[in-house]
C-alpha positions in Angstrom: 0.0 0.0 0.0 2.9 2.4 0.5 3.7 2.3 -3.2 0.2 3.6 -3.9 0.8 6.7 -1.8 4.0 7.3 -3.6 2.1 7.3 -6.9 -0.5 9.7 -5.6 2.2 12.0 -4.2 4.1 11.9 -7.5 0.9 12.8 -9.4 0.1 15.7 -7.1 3.6 17.1 -7.2 3.7 16.7 -11.0 0.3 18.5 -11.4 1.5 21.4 -9.3 4.8 21.7 -11.2 3.0 21.4 -14.5 0.4 24.1 -13.5 3.2 26.5 -12.4 5.3 25.9 -15.5 2.3 26.2 -17.8 1.2 29.4 -16.2 4.6 31.0 -16.5 4.9 29.7 -20.1 1.6 31.3 -21.2 2.3 34.6 -19.4 5.7 34.7 -21.1 4.2 33.7 -24.5 1.6 36.5 -24.4 4.2 38.9 -22.9 1.7 40.1 -20.3 2.1 40.8 -16.6 -1.4 40.0 -15.2 -4.4 37.9 -15.7 -6.7 40.8 -16.4 -4.8 41.6 -19.7 -5.7 38.1 -21.1 -8.6 37.9 -23.5 -11.4 35.5 -22.6 -10.7 33.1 -25.5 -7.0 33.0 -24.6 -7.9 32.4 -21.0 -10.1 29.5 -22.0 -7.3 28.0 -24.1 -4.7 28.5 -21.3 -7.0 26.8 -18.7 -7.8 23.9 -21.1 -4.2 23.4 -22.0 -3.1 23.5 -18.4 -5.9 21.5 -16.8 -6.3 18.8 -19.4 -2.9 17.1 -18.9 -3.4 17.3 -15.1 -6.9 15.6 -15.5 -5.4 12.9 -17.8 -2.5 12.3 -15.4 -4.9 12.0 -12.4 -7.2 9.6 -14.4 -4.2 7.4 -15.2 -3.0 7.6 -11.6 -6.6 6.8 -10.4 -6.8 3.8 -12.7 -3.4 2.5 -11.6 -4.3 3.2 -8.0 -7.6 1.2 -8.1 -6.0 -1.6 -10.2 -3.2 -2.0 -7.6 -5.7 -1.7 -4.7 -7.9 -4.3 -6.3 -5.0 -6.7 -6.8 -3.8 -6.1 -3.3 -7.3 -6.8 -1.9 -7.6 -10.0 -4.0 -4.3 -11.2 -2.7 -5.3 -10.4 0.9 -8.7 -12.2 0.4 -6.9 -15.2 -1.2 -4.4 -15.3 1.7 -7.3 -15.1 4.2 -9.1 -17.9 2.4 -6.0 -20.0 2.6 -5.6 -19.2 6.3 -9.3 -20.0 6.9 -9.0 -23.3 5.1 -5.9 -24.2 7.1 -7.8 -23.3 10.3 -10.8 -25.3 9.3 -8.7 -28.4 8.4 -6.9 -28.0 11.7 -10.3 -27.9 13.6 -11.6 -30.8 11.6 -8.4 -32.8 12.5 -8.8 -31.9 16.1 -12.5 -32.8 16.1 -11.8 -36.1 14.5 -9.1 -36.8 17.0 -11.4 -36.0 19.9 -14.2 -38.2 18.3 -11.7 -41.0 17.9 -10.5 -40.7 21.5 -14.1 -40.5 22.7 -15.0 -43.6 20.7 -12.0 -45.4 21.9 -13.1 -44.7 25.5 -16.6 -45.9 24.7 -15.1 -49.0 23.0 -13.0 -49.9 26.1 -16.0 -49.4 28.3 -18.2 -51.5 26.1 -15.8 -54.4 25.8 -15.2 -54.2 29.6 -18.9 -54.9 30.1 -19.3 -57.3 27.2 -19.0 -60.5 29.4 -21.9 -59.2 31.5 -24.0 -58.7 28.4 -23.2 -62.1 27.1 -24.1 -63.7 30.5 -27.4 -61.9 30.4 -28.2 -63.2 26.9 -27.1 -66.7 28.1 -29.6 -66.5 31.0 -32.4 -65.6 28.5 -31.4 -68.7 26.4 -31.5 -70.8 29.5 -35.0 -69.4 30.2 -36.1 -70.4 26.7 -34.7 -73.9 27.2 -36.5 -74.2 30.6 -39.8 -72.9 29.4 -39.9 -75.1 26.3 -38.9 -78.2 28.3 -35.7 -78.9 26.3 -33.7 -79.7 29.4 -34.3 -79.8 33.1 -33.4 -77.0 35.5 -30.8 -79.4 37.1 -28.9 -79.6 33.7 -29.1 -75.9 33.3 -27.9 -75.2 36.8 -25.0 -77.5 36.3 -24.0 -75.8 33.0 -24.3 -72.3 34.6 -22.4 -73.3 37.8 -19.6 -75.3 36.1 -19.2 -73.7 32.7 -16.6 -75.2 30.4 -15.5 -72.5 28.0 -17.8 -69.9 29.5 -21.4 -69.7 30.8 -22.8 -68.6 27.5 -21.1 -71.3 25.5 -22.3 -74.0 28.0 -25.9 -72.9 27.7 -25.8 -72.6 23.9 -24.2 -76.0 23.7 -27.1 -77.5 25.6 -29.6 -76.2 23.0 -27.4 -77.2 20.0 -26.8 -80.7 21.3 -30.6 -81.1 21.9 -31.3 -79.9 18.4 -28.8 -82.3 16.9 -30.2 -85.2 18.9 -33.9 -84.5 18.6 -35.9 -85.3 15.4 -38.1 -82.5 14.2 -36.6 -80.0 16.7 -37.4 -76.9 14.7 -40.9 -78.0 14.0 -41.6 -78.7 17.7 -40.1 -75.3 18.7 -42.4 -73.6 16.1 -45.5 -75.3 17.6 -44.5 -74.3 21.1 -44.0 -70.7 20.1 -47.4 -70.6 18.5 -49.1 -72.3 21.4 -47.3 -70.6 24.4 -47.3 -66.8 24.5 -44.8 -66.8 27.4 -42.3 -68.7 25.3 -42.9 -66.2 22.4 -42.3 -63.2 24.6 -39.0 -64.7 25.9 -37.8 -65.5 22.4 -38.7 -61.9 21.3 -36.7 -60.6 24.3 -33.7 -62.8 23.2 -33.9 -61.6 19.6 -34.1 -58.0 20.7 -31.1 -58.3 23.0 -29.1 -60.1 20.3 -29.9 -57.4 17.7 -28.8 -54.6 20.1 -25.7 -56.5 21.1 -24.6 -57.0 17.5 -25.3 -53.4 16.6 -23.1 -52.2 19.4 -20.3 -54.7 18.5 -20.4 -53.5 15.0 -20.0 -49.9 16.2 -17.0 -50.5 18.5 -15.3 -53.6 17.0 -13.1 -51.9 14.4 -11.4 -55.2 13.3 -14.7 -57.1 13.2 -13.1 -60.1 15.0 -15.5 -60.1 17.9 -18.5 -59.8 15.6 -17.3 -62.6 13.5 -16.7 -64.8 16.5 -20.1 -64.2 17.9 -21.9 -64.7 14.6 -20.0 -67.9 13.7 -19.9 -69.3 17.2 -22.4 -71.0 19.4 -24.4 -67.9 20.1 -24.8 -67.1 16.4 -25.9 -70.7 15.7 -28.5 -70.6 18.5 -29.7 -67.2 17.2 -30.1 -68.7 13.7 -32.2 -71.6 15.1 -34.4 -69.4 17.2 -34.8 -66.7 14.6 -35.8 -69.1 11.9 -38.3 -70.9 14.1 -39.8 -67.6 15.3 -40.1 -66.3 11.7 -41.8 -69.5 10.5 -44.1 -69.5 13.5 -45.3 -66.0 12.8 -45.8 -66.5 9.1 
């Protein structure tokens, strides 16, 4: 911006110098000593000849001034946009980091409570087994009290072993679901818990290992059996 002021100052000084020089020139050319001795036509000519170059010079200076100012403003705006973009990207990076840290904290909290959630689902499966008469409460109590490989696995294994050893297992389960509303409500509770559990696992299990293990393991197989029977019973 300092260069613009230099240009304006140069134009003003040049205009003053030109006006003084032109006035002295015309006075010398007409060989007169005062303004009152100049004819009106000559006065008009002198004013026009003196002022026109000054006006043209000032117009050129004004054009240059506004062009440079516009360019300077564009450069400043471009620089501000770059700075804003950098700040936005920085804020986005910080926000993503905070979200990742928060999600990591939630993930640790979720997986810390995952065994409790699995035990809860295991108890619901045990309730289904008891209410449908698949196994006695003594067998269930023994599986829950002395789990081999985990309480949930022990309970799931009871249902899977009964299914493998019982002819028409799915058909009998469908009939029981249609006939007994208590069994139906218990199965609906199991399916809802399983759905919520898998949704949470999908959110926090970044590698997908836990989800794959649950879906392909004993719990996933039991869910497949119960879900298919419930679907066909409601059809």
